[in-house]
N, C-alpha and C positions, 0 to 999 in steps of 0.2 A: 449502576452499570458495572458488570463484571466480565462481560464478553469483550475482550480487547482485540482489535484487528490491526493496529499499527502503533508504532512508537518512534520517538526521535529525541535523543538526548541533546540538551543545550546547557552547557556548564554543569551545575549541580541540580538541574531540573530535568524532568522528563515530561514531554508532551505525549499523550496517548489519545486514541480515538476508538470508538466502537462503530461497527459497520452500519448500525441503524441510527447513529447520531447525526446531528446537524452542527456539531461543535467539536473542538479539541479541548482536552483537559490538561492543565498543568499541575504537576506534583513536584515538590522540592524537598531535597534531603534535609532532614532535621538533625539535631545534635545526637539523637539516639540511633542514627543510621537508617531511619525509615523515611519513605517518600510521603510527605504530608503537605499541608498548605494548599489544598485543592482550590483551583480557580478555573472557571469555564470561559472559553472564548467562542462565541457564536460566529460562524463563518459569514452569516448574512451581514454582520457589522463591518465586514472588510471587503467583500466582493459582491457583485450583482448577480445573485442566483435567480434563474428563471422560475424555479419551483422550490422555494425555500422550505416549504412544509413537507415536501416529499422525501422519502428515504434517499440519502445521498450515497450510502454504502461506501463510506470512507475506508479505504484499504491500504493506503500508504502515506507515510509522513517521512520527511527528510529535512535536515537542517544543514545549510551550507552558506557561509559568507554573508550572514545577516538576513537570510531568508528562510522561512519555513515553507516547504513545498507540500502540497496536499493533492492526492489523487483519489477519485472515486473509481469504482470497478469498471465503469463504461459497459456494464453487462445487461443483458436481458434476463429476467427471472420468471419463473413459473409459479403460479399460486400454490401454496403448500396446503394440501387437504388436512394436514395434521396440526393446524394452528392451535387447536385446543389441547394439543399434547397427545392425542390418541389417533391412531390410524382408523379411518372410517371403513365401513363395510362396503360402501359404494362410492364412486367418484363421478362427479358430473363432468363429462368430457368437454363440453363447451367452455366451462369455467377453467378446467385444467389446461386446456389448449390455448388459452388467451394469455400470451406472454406480455409482461408489463413493458411499458415504454422505457427506453434507456436514458432519456434526457436528464432526469434528476441525478443520475449516476455519472453523467459525462462532465465531471469536474476535474480540471487540471489547473491549479492555482498556486500562486506564491504570495506570501504575506511578509512584510518587513518585521524584523525582530529588533527591539531595543532593550536596554537594561535599565531598571530603576535604581534608586539610590542604594538599595540593598543588594544590587547585583543580580536581581531576578529578571528573567526574560519576559517581555511583554509583546504581544502582537498589536500592531498599530496599522492604521490605514495608510499613513504616510510617514516617512522618515527621511528628511532631506529630499533628495531627488528620487528616492525609492518609493514607489506606490504599489499598493496591493492590486492584483489583477489576475485574470484567468483567461483561458481560451474561451472565446465567445460561444455560448450555448445556442444551438439552432433547433428548429422544429424537426428537420429531417436528420436522422442519425445522431441527434443529441448535441453535436458540436462539430467544429471544423476537423478535429482529430477523428471523431466518429465517422465523418464523411470519408476521410482517407482510409480508415479501416474497411468501410463498406466497399470501396472501389479496389481494394488491394487484391491481387490475384491469389495470394497465399492466405490472407486472413479474412477476406470478404465473406466466404460461405459461413464462417463461424459467427458473424454478426447477426445472423438470422436465427441462431440457436440459443437456448437458455444456458446460463452459466452452470458449470459443473456437469453439463451434458454435452460437452464439446464446444460450447459457446465461448466467445471472447470474454475474458475476465482478467482485468488488471488487478494484481494484488501486491505490487511492490514498486518502490520508487527510490532512486538515489540521484544525487546531483553534485556536480562540481562546476562552479561558476554558472554559466548559463547552459551547460550541457546536462541533459536529463536523460535518464534511462528508466524505462518502465518494464516490469517483469510480469509476464502473463502466466497465470495459473492454467489457463486454457486458451486456445487449444494447444495440445501437444501434437506435433507433426511426426508421424511414425513414433519414434521415441525421443524426439528432440523438442526441447522447450524453446520458447521465443522471447527474446528481449526486443523492445522497440525504443528507438532513440529519435524522438521528434526534434526537428530543427526549429528553434524558438527565437523569434525576434521581439524582444520587449519594446513596447511603445512608451512615450512619455506619460500617457494616461495610465499606464500599468497593464494595459491589455497585452496578452501574449499572442503574437501573430505567428502563424505557421505558414511560411512561404513555400514549402514543398512537402512532398510525401515523406513520412518518417523512414528512417533506416530500420531495417529488420536484421536481427542477428539470431542465429541458431546455436543453441548450446546443448551439449550432451549431459543431461542430469540423470541418466540411467532410467529414463522413462517417467520421471517426476516433473511436475510443473513448478513454477516459481510461487512461493508464498510471501517472500519479502526480500529486500535488498538493503545492504548497508555498506558504506565506504569507510575504509580505514587507511588513511594515506592515499596511495594510488591503487590499492587493492579493493576488489569488489567481492563482498561476501554474499552468498546466495542461500537463503532458506528455501529448501525444496520439499514438496510433499505431494500427495495424491491430487489429481485434478478433480475427482468427484468428491461428493460429500460422504467420505468413507474414512474409517480408521485405517492407518497404514504407515508405511515407512516415511520418515521425515529425516532429512539430512542437511548438513552444512557443507557447502562447496566454496572453494576459493578460486577466483580468477585473478591471478597476480598481474599487476601493472595494467589493469583495465583502463585507467585514466589516460594512459599514453598509447592506447590501442584503438584509435578512432575507426569507425566504419569506412570501408574503402570502395565498396562496389554494391550497387543496388540489386543486380540480377544474379551474379555468380558469387554467392555468399559463402564465406568461409565458415566451416563448422568448428566451434570452439569447444574445448574439453577441459572445463575447470577441474581442479583437484578436489576429490571428495575427502573432507577432513574427518568427520565423524557423524554417526547417526544419533538422533535424539530418542529418548525412551518413548515407547508407544503405549498408550493406555486406551482401553476400549470405551467408546462413547464419551470421552472427555479429553481435555488437555490437547487441543489442536493448536500447534504452534502457528502463530499468525504474524508476529512482529519481532524484529531483531534490531539491536544497536549495541554500542559498546559502553561499558561502565568500568571505571578504574577500581581496583581493590585497594586495601590499605597500603600496599606497597607502590601504588601508582601504575600497576600493570593492568592492561585492558583485559576485561573478561567479556564474553558474549552474553548480552542480556536477551532473554526470550520471554515474550508475553503470549498469553494463550486465549483463544476463543473456546467456549464451552469448557471452562476450567472445572476440574473435579471439586467436589464440595469441600475437601480439606484445604483448598487454596484460598477460600474467601470466607469472611465472617460478615454477614449482612448487618448485624447489630453494631459491630465496631467499624464497619465500612472499610475493611482491609482486604487486600488480595495479594497473593504471593506470585512473583515471577521467579525465573531461574537465572543463575549465572553459571557459565561454563568456562573452564580454562581453555585457552586457545592453543597452548603448546603441549 
């Protein structure tokens, strides 16, 4: 796997996932400064997935207070006529128009994290009173969260559309305590991106109950959608990029003190304007930024870690099993 769609740092380890995987992968920093010691954790070992063999489209990972949070895209997708790598001369409209079911992608879960005798993080089903769980998956609209999306006056129309064509598409997650925020790559409303904050009530069984419709927040990302989210203290960092499957501008935005700015109103929603910190380099047909977190340099200063989907061939070596990410200075 060299297409990475999400990452989350836990101590000296990094959890990563690919959008076609059913698992998260753990890498750990070795004495030479490389992330090695690969270990796979299959999500089916921790939570009750309705369609465990279907593509989950994992798009977001976040670690906070002993939990690893995982989100799927919750999106509908259109069959790709270029599956063999070549564009066909003709396209069968009936097949092309048959959007895939969202349920396998409607995953919002959290899994307890413990540390072994070497200090390495492990995913477990139970840790004391903490139990792995997810928002229950349903036949209609994929899950309880999907039902809320479908009935929402702002987001509802996008749930019937394909991802990257104006359809609903979750591509980022961050968490502090039991407060969770999801970033939408699409839809972008006019030029405003959407963040969703579901209200979560964990049960003793581990199930994540949603007692009410999620909060929606509008953010001005200069016409871009959300690609990932990461918390640093109380500040929310936003990786933004094109909503479509296109090469284009990607940038890092900063929402200072997000953790202390909880949603206030369901209908008259404030428009937030995070600070644009810097743009990321753009490459054609490669290096699509998909995941961010923070990694300390030799002086203990945080740098922004960026992992990529469709990495250029210079980034990975299939024989050695290596792949390169980027670190960016924040100041």
